[in-house]
C-alpha positions as CSV (number, residue, x, y, z in Angstrom):
1,M,14.2,-1.9,-21.6
2,P,15.5,1.1,-19.8
3,E,16.1,4.6,-21.5
4,I,19.6,5.8,-21.2
5,K,19.6,9.2,-19.7
6,P,22.5,11.5,-19.7
7,D,22.4,12.0,-15.9
8,V,21.7,8.4,-14.9
9,R,24.8,8.3,-12.9
10,V,27.5,10.5,-11.6
11,G,30.6,8.4,-11.2
12,T,32.5,8.7,-8.0
13,H,35.3,10.4,-9.6
14,K,33.1,12.8,-11.8
15,V,32.9,15.8,-9.5
16,R,33.8,18.6,-11.8
17,Q,34.0,22.4,-11.6
18,H,35.4,23.4,-15.0
19,S,35.7,27.0,-16.0
20,T,34.3,28.7,-19.1
21,K,37.7,28.5,-20.6
22,L,37.2,24.8,-20.9
23,A,33.8,25.3,-22.6
24,L,35.7,27.5,-25.1
25,C,38.1,24.7,-25.6
26,A,35.2,22.4,-26.6
27,C,34.2,25.0,-29.2
28,L,37.7,25.0,-30.4
29,A,37.7,21.2,-30.7
30,L,34.5,21.2,-32.6
31,S,35.9,23.8,-35.0
32,L,38.9,21.6,-35.6
33,H,36.8,18.6,-36.4
34,A,34.7,20.7,-38.7
35,G,37.9,21.2,-40.8
36,D,38.8,17.6,-41.1
37,G,36.6,17.1,-44.2
38,N,34.7,14.1,-42.8
39,L,31.6,15.8,-41.6
40,Q,28.5,14.7,-43.3
41,D,25.9,17.0,-41.4
42,G,26.8,20.4,-40.1
43,E,23.7,20.5,-37.9
44,A,24.6,17.2,-36.3
45,D,28.1,18.3,-35.6
46,L,26.9,21.5,-34.0
47,A,24.5,19.4,-31.8
48,V,27.3,17.1,-30.8
49,G,29.4,20.2,-30.0
50,R,26.7,21.3,-27.7
51,L,26.8,18.0,-25.9
52,I,30.6,18.2,-25.6
53,I,30.6,21.7,-24.2
54,A,28.0,20.6,-21.6
55,A,29.9,17.5,-20.8
56,R,33.2,19.5,-20.3
57,I,31.7,21.6,-17.5
58,Y,29.3,18.8,-16.3
59,D,26.2,20.8,-16.8
60,K,23.5,18.1,-16.1
61,E,20.6,20.0,-17.6
62,E,22.4,21.0,-20.8
63,M,23.7,17.5,-21.2
64,S,20.1,16.2,-20.9
65,A,18.9,18.8,-23.4
66,A,21.7,18.1,-25.9
67,S,21.3,14.3,-25.6
68,L,17.6,14.6,-26.1
69,A,18.1,16.6,-29.2
70,L,20.5,14.2,-30.6
71,S,18.1,11.3,-30.0
72,K,15.6,13.0,-32.0
73,M,18.2,13.7,-34.9
74,G,18.9,10.1,-34.9
75,E,21.2,8.5,-37.6
76,P,22.7,11.8,-38.8
77,A,24.2,12.5,-35.4
78,V,26.1,9.1,-35.2
79,P,29.3,9.9,-37.1
80,A,30.1,12.9,-34.9
81,L,29.2,10.9,-31.7
82,I,31.6,8.2,-32.8
83,R,34.3,10.7,-33.2
84,A,33.4,12.1,-29.7
85,M,34.1,8.5,-28.2
86,D,37.7,9.2,-28.9
87,D,37.8,12.4,-26.9
88,F,40.5,12.8,-24.2
89,D,37.7,13.8,-21.7
90,D,36.1,10.8,-20.1
91,N,32.9,12.8,-19.5
92,V,32.6,13.5,-23.3
93,R,33.1,9.8,-24.1
94,W,30.5,8.8,-21.6
95,Q,27.9,11.3,-22.8
96,A,28.5,10.2,-26.5
97,V,27.7,6.6,-25.4
98,V,24.6,7.7,-23.7
99,A,23.3,9.7,-26.6
100,L,24.1,6.6,-29.0
101,G,22.0,4.5,-26.7
102,R,19.0,7.0,-26.9
103,I,19.2,6.9,-30.7
104,G,19.0,3.1,-30.4
105,Y,19.2,0.4,-33.1
106,P,19.3,0.4,-36.1
107,G,19.8,4.2,-36.1
108,A,23.2,3.9,-34.3
109,K,24.1,0.7,-35.9
110,A,27.4,2.2,-37.3
111,A,28.5,2.7,-33.8
112,V,28.4,-0.8,-32.6
113,A,32.2,-1.5,-33.0
114,A,33.0,1.8,-31.1
115,I,30.5,0.9,-28.4
116,V,32.1,-2.6,-28.0
117,K,35.5,-0.8,-27.8
118,G,34.0,1.3,-25.0
119,L,33.4,-1.8,-22.9
120,G,37.3,-1.6,-22.4
121,D,37.5,2.1,-21.7
122,I,39.7,3.4,-18.8
123,D,36.7,5.1,-17.4
124,P,34.1,3.0,-15.6
125,D,31.2,5.1,-16.5
126,V,32.1,4.7,-20.2
127,R,32.3,1.0,-19.6
128,G,29.0,0.7,-17.8
129,A,27.2,3.0,-20.3
130,S,28.5,0.9,-23.2
131,A,27.2,-2.2,-21.6
132,I,23.7,-0.7,-21.2
133,C,23.9,0.6,-24.8
134,L,24.5,-2.9,-26.2
135,G,21.8,-4.3,-24.1
136,I,19.4,-1.8,-25.5
137,F,20.6,-2.5,-29.0
138,K,19.7,-6.3,-28.6
139,Q,22.6,-7.3,-30.9
140,K,24.2,-10.4,-29.6
141,S,27.2,-11.3,-31.9
142,P,30.0,-13.6,-30.3
143,Q,32.2,-10.6,-30.2
144,I,29.8,-8.4,-28.2
145,L,28.9,-11.2,-25.8
146,D,32.6,-12.1,-25.2
147,A,33.4,-8.4,-24.5
148,L,30.5,-8.1,-22.1
149,R,31.5,-11.3,-20.2
150,K,34.9,-9.7,-19.5
151,N,33.0,-6.8,-17.7
152,L,31.5,-9.3,-15.2
153,E,35.0,-9.3,-13.6
154,D,35.3,-5.6,-13.5
155,E,36.7,-4.1,-10.4
156,H,33.8,-1.5,-10.4
157,G,30.5,-3.0,-9.1
158,M,28.5,-0.5,-11.3
159,V,30.2,-1.9,-14.5
160,R,29.5,-5.5,-13.3
161,A,25.8,-4.6,-12.6
162,D,25.5,-3.0,-16.1
163,A,27.2,-6.0,-17.8
164,H,24.9,-8.5,-16.0
165,W,21.8,-6.6,-17.1
166,A,23.0,-6.4,-20.6
167,L,23.7,-10.2,-20.8
168,W,20.3,-10.8,-19.3
169,E,18.8,-8.7,-22.1
170,L,20.8,-10.4,-24.8
171,T,20.8,-14.1,-23.6
172,R,18.8,-14.5,-20.5
173,A,22.0,-15.2,-18.7
174,P,21.0,-17.5,-15.6
175,G,23.6,-15.9,-13.4
176,A,22.5,-12.3,-14.0
177,V,19.6,-12.2,-11.4
178,P,21.5,-13.8,-8.5
179,A,24.5,-11.6,-9.3
180,L,22.4,-8.5,-9.2
181,I,20.6,-9.7,-6.0
182,S,24.0,-9.9,-4.3
183,L,25.0,-6.4,-5.4
184,L,21.9,-5.1,-3.4
185,N,24.3,-5.4,-0.4
186,H,27.1,-3.4,-2.0
187,K,28.8,-0.8,0.2
188,D,28.6,1.9,-2.7
189,W,25.0,3.1,-2.8
190,M,25.3,3.9,-6.5
191,V,26.1,0.2,-7.2
192,S,23.3,-1.2,-5.1
193,H,20.7,1.3,-6.5
194,A,21.8,0.4,-10.1
195,A,21.4,-3.4,-9.3
196,A,17.9,-2.6,-7.8
197,R,17.0,-0.7,-11.0
198,H,18.2,-3.4,-13.2
199,L,16.2,-6.2,-11.2
200,G,13.2,-4.0,-11.7
201,E,13.8,-3.9,-15.4
202,I,14.2,-7.7,-15.6
203,G,10.7,-8.0,-14.1
204,I,8.9,-11.4,-13.5
205,P,12.0,-13.6,-13.3
206,A,13.4,-11.4,-10.5
207,V,10.3,-11.5,-8.4
208,Q,10.8,-14.6,-6.3
209,P,14.5,-13.9,-5.7
210,L,13.5,-10.4,-4.6
211,I,10.9,-11.8,-2.2
212,R,13.5,-14.1,-0.7
213,H,16.0,-11.2,-0.2
214,L,13.3,-9.0,1.3
215,S,12.2,-11.7,3.6
216,S,15.8,-12.6,4.8
217,D,16.6,-10.9,8.2
218,S,20.3,-11.3,7.4
219,S,20.2,-9.5,4.0
220,G,21.4,-6.0,3.4
221,G,19.7,-3.9,0.9
222,R,16.3,-5.3,1.7
223,H,14.8,-1.9,1.2
224,L,16.1,-1.9,-2.3
225,A,14.5,-5.4,-2.9
226,A,11.2,-3.8,-2.0
227,E,11.7,-0.9,-4.3
228,S,12.5,-3.3,-7.1
229,L,9.2,-5.1,-6.5
230,G,7.4,-1.8,-6.7
231,Q,9.1,-1.0,-10.0
232,I,8.0,-4.3,-11.4
233,G,4.4,-3.2,-10.5
234,H,1.4,-5.6,-10.8
235,D,3.6,-8.5,-11.9
236,A,5.2,-8.4,-8.4
237,S,1.8,-9.2,-6.7
238,P,3.2,-12.5,-5.3
239,G,5.4,-10.1,-3.1
240,I,2.5,-8.5,-1.5
241,P,2.4,-10.8,1.6
242,A,6.3,-10.1,2.1
243,L,5.8,-6.4,1.7
244,I,2.9,-6.3,4.2
245,A,5.0,-8.3,6.7
246,S,7.7,-5.7,6.3
247,L,5.5,-2.9,7.4
248,T,6.2,-4.0,11.0
249,E,10.0,-3.7,10.5
250,E,12.3,-1.6,12.7
251,N,14.3,-0.7,9.7
252,K,12.5,2.4,8.6
253,L,14.0,2.3,5.1
254,V,12.3,-1.1,4.6
255,V,9.0,0.2,5.9
256,E,9.0,3.2,3.6
257,A,10.0,1.2,0.6
258,S,7.4,-1.4,1.3
259,I,4.6,1.2,1.7
260,R,5.6,2.9,-1.7
261,S,5.9,-0.5,-3.5
262,L,2.5,-1.7,-2.3
263,G,1.0,1.4,-4.0
264,Q,3.0,0.8,-7.3
265,I,1.8,-2.8,-7.5
266,G,-1.6,-1.4,-7.6
267,D,-5.2,-2.6,-7.1
268,V,-4.5,-6.2,-6.3
269,A,-2.7,-5.1,-3.2
270,M,-6.0,-3.3,-1.9
271,N,-7.9,-6.1,-0.3
272,P,-4.9,-7.6,1.6
273,L,-4.3,-4.0,2.8
274,V,-7.9,-3.5,4.0
275,K,-7.7,-6.8,5.7
276,V,-4.8,-5.5,7.7
277,L,-7.0,-2.5,8.8
278,K,-9.6,-4.9,10.0
279,S,-7.6,-7.3,11.8
280,G,-3.9,-6.2,12.1
281,T,-2.4,-4.4,15.0
282,G,0.0,-1.7,15.8
283,D,2.6,-0.9,13.2
284,A,1.0,-3.2,10.6
285,R,-2.1,-1.0,10.7
286,K,-0.2,2.2,10.6
287,G,1.9,1.0,7.5
288,A,-1.4,-0.3,5.8
289,I,-3.0,3.1,6.3
290,R,-0.1,4.9,4.9
291,A,0.1,2.5,2.0
292,L,-3.5,3.0,1.1
293,G,-2.6,6.7,0.8
294,E,-0.5,5.7,-2.2
295,F,-3.5,4.7,-4.1
296,G,-5.2,8.1,-4.0
297,E,-8.9,7.9,-4.8
298,G,-8.4,4.2,-5.7
299,A,-8.5,3.6,-1.9
300,S,-12.1,4.7,-1.6
301,R,-13.3,1.4,-0.7
302,A,-11.2,1.7,2.5
303,V,-13.0,4.9,3.8
304,P,-15.4,3.0,6.1
305,E,-12.5,1.1,7.9
306,L,-10.5,4.3,7.9
307,V,-13.3,6.3,9.6
308,T,-13.8,3.5,12.2
309,L,-10.1,3.6,13.1
310,L,-10.3,7.5,13.1
311,K,-12.9,7.2,15.8
312,S,-11.6,4.4,17.9
313,E,-7.7,4.1,17.6
314,S,-5.9,7.2,18.9
315,E,-2.5,6.1,17.7
316,M,-3.8,5.7,14.2
317,Q,-5.8,8.9,13.9
318,E,-3.2,11.3,12.2
319,H,-2.3,8.6,9.8
320,C,-6.0,8.1,9.0
321,I,-6.7,11.8,8.4
322,R,-3.8,12.1,6.0
323,T,-4.8,9.1,4.1
324,L,-8.4,10.2,3.8
325,G,-7.1,13.5,2.5
326,L,-5.1,11.7,-0.2
327,I,-8.1,9.7,-1.2
328,G,-9.7,13.1,-2.1
329,P,-13.3,13.9,-2.9
330,R,-14.2,10.2,-2.7
331,A,-13.6,10.4,1.1
332,E,-16.5,12.9,1.5
333,A,-18.2,10.6,4.1
334,A,-15.3,11.4,6.5
335,V,-15.7,15.1,6.3
336,N,-17.3,15.7,9.6
337,D,-15.1,13.2,11.5
338,I,-12.0,15.0,10.1
339,G,-13.5,18.3,11.0
340,G,-13.6,17.3,14.6
341,F,-9.9,17.4,14.6
342,L,-9.7,21.1,13.9
343,N,-10.2,21.6,17.6
344,H,-7.3,19.2,18.6
345,P,-4.8,20.6,21.2
346,D,-1.9,19.3,18.9
347,P,-1.2,21.7,15.9
348,D,-0.1,18.7,13.9
349,F,-3.6,17.2,14.0
350,R,-5.2,20.6,13.3
351,G,-2.9,21.1,10.3
352,A,-3.5,17.6,9.0
353,A,-7.2,18.0,9.4
354,A,-7.3,21.4,7.5
355,Q,-5.1,20.0,4.8
356,A,-7.3,16.9,4.4
357,L,-10.5,18.9,4.0
358,G,-8.7,21.0,1.5
359,L,-7.8,17.8,-0.5
360,I,-11.3,16.4,-0.2
361,G,-12.7,19.8,-1.1
362,Q,-15.6,19.8,1.0
363,A,-16.7,21.1,4.5
364,S,-19.9,20.9,6.6
365,S,-21.7,23.9,8.0
366,V,-19.9,23.2,11.3
367,T,-16.3,22.8,9.9
368,L,-16.3,25.6,7.5
369,P,-16.6,28.3,10.3
370,K,-13.8,26.5,12.3
371,L,-11.6,26.6,9.2
372,R,-12.2,30.4,9.0
373,E,-11.3,30.7,12.6
374,L,-8.1,29.0,12.1
375,A,-7.3,30.9,8.9
376,N,-7.7,34.1,10.8
377,S,-6.3,33.5,14.2
378,E,-4.3,30.3,14.5
379,R,-0.8,31.1,15.9
380,V,0.8,28.1,14.1
381,D,1.9,29.3,10.6
382,F,1.4,25.8,8.8
383,V,-2.0,25.3,10.4
384,R,-3.1,28.8,9.4
385,A,-1.9,28.4,5.9
386,A,-3.6,24.9,5.5
387,A,-6.8,26.3,6.8
388,G,-6.6,29.3,4.4
389,H,-6.0,27.0,1.3
390,A,-8.7,24.6,2.4
391,I,-11.3,27.5,2.4
392,K,-10.2,28.7,-1.0
393,V,-10.5,25.2,-2.5
394,I,-13.9,24.5,-0.9
395,L,-15.4,27.8,-2.0
396,D,-14.0,27.5,-5.5
397,S,-15.6,24.1,-5.8
398,E,-19.1,25.4,-4.9
């Protein structure tokens, strides 16, 4: 179940540069509401007014803070938020729905009818946020379901994605996952990323379709399929072979997403990755080395294999150095081997070695003097800085 956030999307038409005058107009609108005799909680109306002002000028940080405050306030804020859903400004209506979603059900029970009405709003962000809100509420009356199904035909891909996710949450609609998979190819990156996020939220039922999409050479948005598998985490472990196979891709987006996702899936991916270190070749090994860095100290069992590659595979060396550094103190067995690269003619290697020793927090009697030499006389700035930082960390840990 996703938490609705006030800055979860910026609609393609929501590029705003309002003046302070508009913020003052929001205050005036709030004061007019305050005189209508319907307010039940002055504090709630002030809080909603804060959200209105932020939405008028599209201040993302202030919208987030105001929305969070309203979610903590809960039910007392609902009447004023319902009124805000009739505002002339689409940003205000959108943010009101978002805040109601954060309050949740049953706190925002009184707003259900207004949110259903929001599914037909002229603004697509309001329609999409309303769908997400109803999915979070887990209320599935015939009226709600019928209204959501209408949005499956919406002209905006984002609205369709949100409606498919909501119907999945409410009814486990069998068409939701295939429809979201197809939206991974959408030309609008906001739509494709929303579809990927929703597939990650759906979890296990989306795993096999995501694997098929990732493994299809003809599919667009394959990197997003990999990202969704990572979002699912441990339950996406059946996707490990496909993610490892993707490490040899020419498409760098797919490679990077697969590396991150293997780390997110967790410990169950460790042995397959170590196996690639031992028997893989070329790009597969490079990708596996980098993926192991995502585990941090959890990859300590791979240190012997990484040290072996550090000694024998020149094209893997920099990747090994960086991953050993990310493993941290549990890679202490590699300190001397890493230290040898402090003399490397390539400053990228010298810098990587100094940084890794700082992350590990240890140096030998041979490597520490070399770090001091680099910190004092190295001509390349980032190498000198990495060496100085490493010395400080090492000395502080003694």
